[in-house]
N, C-alpha and C positions, 0 to 999 in steps of 0.2 A: 557286808561280807562279800566274799569272792564267789565266783561260780565254780561248782564242782567240775573238774576237767576230765572225768572218767570218759572212756570211749563211748559209752551209751549216751551220756548227757551231751557230749560234743556233737554227736550225730542227731540228737533229738532237739537241740535248741541252740539259740544264739549264744556264742561264747562270751559275749559281753553282758547282756541283760537277762539271758535265760529264757526268752520268748521261745515257745515250743512250735514245732512244725504243725502240731495238731490245732494250733490257733489260727490256721489258714493263712499263715504268713510264709512267703517263700524265702528260704534262707539261701544265701550264696556262700560258696566255700572259698577259703583262702586259696588263691590261684598258685601260690608258691609251694605250699606244703600239703594241701588237701586234708589237714588235720582238724580244722575248726570251720564253723559256719557263722554267718552274721545275718541279722535281719535288715540292717541299714548300713550305709557308708559311715554314718556317724558312730555307730557301735563299733565298726571295724577300726576307725581312727582312735576311739577311746581305749580299745583293748590292745592296740598295737604295742605299747610299751611292755605289757605283760607277755605278749605272744612272740615278740621279735626274736628272742634268742632261740626258743624252741623251733620257730619257723625256719630260721637259717640252718639249723642243724638238720631238720627233716628235708629241707630243699636240697642240701648237699648230699644226703643219703639217696634221695631220688635220682639226682644227677649221676651219682656213682653207680646205681643199679642199672641205669640206661647205658652208661659208658662201658661198664665191665660185664654186662650180660653176655653170656656165651651164645653165639648164634646156633640155631638149630642145625643138627647134622643133616646130611643128605645121604642118599643110598650109595654114593660114591665113597663114603667114609671120610677120614681125615687125612690131610697131608702128613706123611710120616716124619717130616722134619719140624714143621711149626705146630702141628696138631690142630690146625684150624680146619673146619669142615671144607671139603672140596666143593667148589661152586658147581651149579648145574650147567653153566655155560662151558662148553667143551673148549672154547678158546682160552679159558683162564687156567688150564692145567695141561700137563703133558705126561706121556708115558715113556719111560726109558727102556730101551731094548736090552740093556745089560742085566737089569735086575727086575724088570717089569713093574717097577714102582710108579705110582701115579703121584706126581709132585705138582703143587700149585705153582703158577707162574711167578709169584712173588719170591718163593724160595729158589726157583730156577734163575731168576734175575739176580738175586743176591749172590748166588754161586758164580755167575758170570762176572759180576763186579769184583768178587774176591779173587777170581782167577786172573782178571786183568790187572788188578792191583799188585798181586804177587808174581805176575808173569808166569802163570802156571798153564799147563796143557788143559784144554777143555775136557772136563770129566763129568760124570754123573754126580749130581748133588747128594745122592744117597749113598751109593756104594763106592764112589770115587774112581770107578773104572773109566778109562779113556773112552770118549764118544767115538763111535765108528766113523771113518772118513768116507766110506762108500756105502751104497745101499746093500751091496752083497755082504759086507761085514755086519751091517745091522740085521739083515735077514738071518745070518749065521747065528748071531747072538739070540735072536728071537727063537730060532729052532732049538738052541740049547735049553732055553726056558720051556719050550713045548715038550721036549724030551723029559724034563723034570716035572711034567704035569702041572705047570703053572697056568692057572685059569685065565689070567690077564693076557699072557702070551698066546694062549690058545684062541682066545676071543680075537685078539689082534690079527693073528694069522688067518682066522676064519673070515674076518672082514676083508682082509687083503685078497683072499681067494674069491670071495663074493664079488668084489669090485672087478676082478679079472673075468668074471662070468663063469668060473669053475664052481658051480653050485654044489656038486657032489662032494668035492674036497672041502668046501666051506662048511657043509653040513657035518662032515667028519670032525672038523676042528671045533665046531659049536657043541657037539655032543660028546 
């Protein structure tokens, strides 16, 4: 007869001969699927023909789980375009003055490629407003967002004032 392949029995004994863990025999698990255990290499070879199809299926499922597992989010939230969590590294995302959206560098790069391909004016990848050509224009856009009580714009303006040494003004923007 065959070995009962219920989950309990698989974890308790060799999938080929049925020798149990309680018999002081160390069982090694199948490295591809982690579904079955064997007491010897000979048992593994003997059981291979019965196990091969199930093993390949489970190994593919495990690879898919790893491949398609969604990364854990960060306190920065998700990129509003690709919906992938924004990285902790500040060099890998950017904030746009027009709409105060934080966009990952991948989406920003894809937008640049699209603009170059179609010979378009450089614009925000989210709201499509033209990118300001001067710092004054960018500051004007930021102030519009501050006037609308946009927390990202207020933080950005507070950081800007803090860097200038205007701590009182920075505090006003922070709070």
